[in-house]
Every structure is written in C-alpha cells, then in structure tokens.
Residue, then its C-alpha position, 0 to 999 in steps of 0.5 A: m532053817i525052817n525049824t529054827l524059824t518056826i520055833t522062834l515065831m512060836i516062842a514069840g507067840l507064846f511070850f506075847f500070850f504070857a504078856t497078855t495074861v500078865g496085863v489082863l491081871r495087872f492093869p487097873d481097869f476094864y479098858t486097859r485090860m481089854h487093850a492088853a487082851g485084844k492087842g496081845d491075843t491077836l499078835s500071839s495068834l498071828l505069830i503062832l499060826v505063821g509058825l505052823a503054816i511055815y512048818n507045815l510047808h516043810h514037806i511040800s505036797a498038795g495036801n500040805i499046801l491046802v492045810t497051809i491055805k486053811i491056816l492062813f484063812i484062820l489067820m485072816f479071820i482072826f486078824l479081822a474078828s479079834p480087834t472088831a470083837t474087842h472094840a464091841i466089848i469096849d463099846a459096850g463097857y463104855e455105853s453102860g457107864i464103866k469109868p476109866w481109871g485115872k489118878e483122881s479116882n484112884r485117890e478117892g479110893q485111897d481116901d475112903l480107905a483112910d477113914 
C-alpha cells in the first residue's frame, strides 16, 4: 500500500515536471513561462518529496522519523521560497520593461514579417 502511494506521488511529480518543461518551452512570453515554471516546479517538488517522506516511514525507527522531518522542512522551505523567488523574478522583468505578450503585439510581428 505504501509503495503504491509512493509510486503514484512520484509519477505525478514527474508528470508535473514534464508539463513545466513543456510550458517553459511553448509559452509565448516571459510572464507565462515564469508562471509555468513557478507553479509546476513547486507542485512537482511537493509531490515528489511527500512521496519520499511516506516511503521513508515504511520502516519506522528514530532515524527514519528524523529524516522524514528533515524532508518535510525542505518541503516547507521550497513551498515558501519558490513562489517568492518567482514573484521577485517576474517583478524584476516588469521593472525592466518587458512587455507581456498580447494579440496586438503578435499581429505587429506578423505584419513586419509580411513586408
């Protein structure tokens, strides 16, 4: 039962890492790419680390409980730091004048290519 839950969580985490990669490669501008990276990275790390913490409790001992607590502390740090860092990077991009993608800017680019 624990192995099945662990495998399910880790596969779900790997799926979200893959989806994050696809989002970073496919989205049109800086802001949407950072959104995909921030959300996907946080969720996939959460799923994988919860899977590792559950698997580590398969054999209960004092050492395994301490390792699980350390994994949960890492999880809390990632859960707080990743969205904060993503926001800081997006804010820096906004302050430096990076324009968001829009249909108007896309049409202008196509008009330039047509000439």
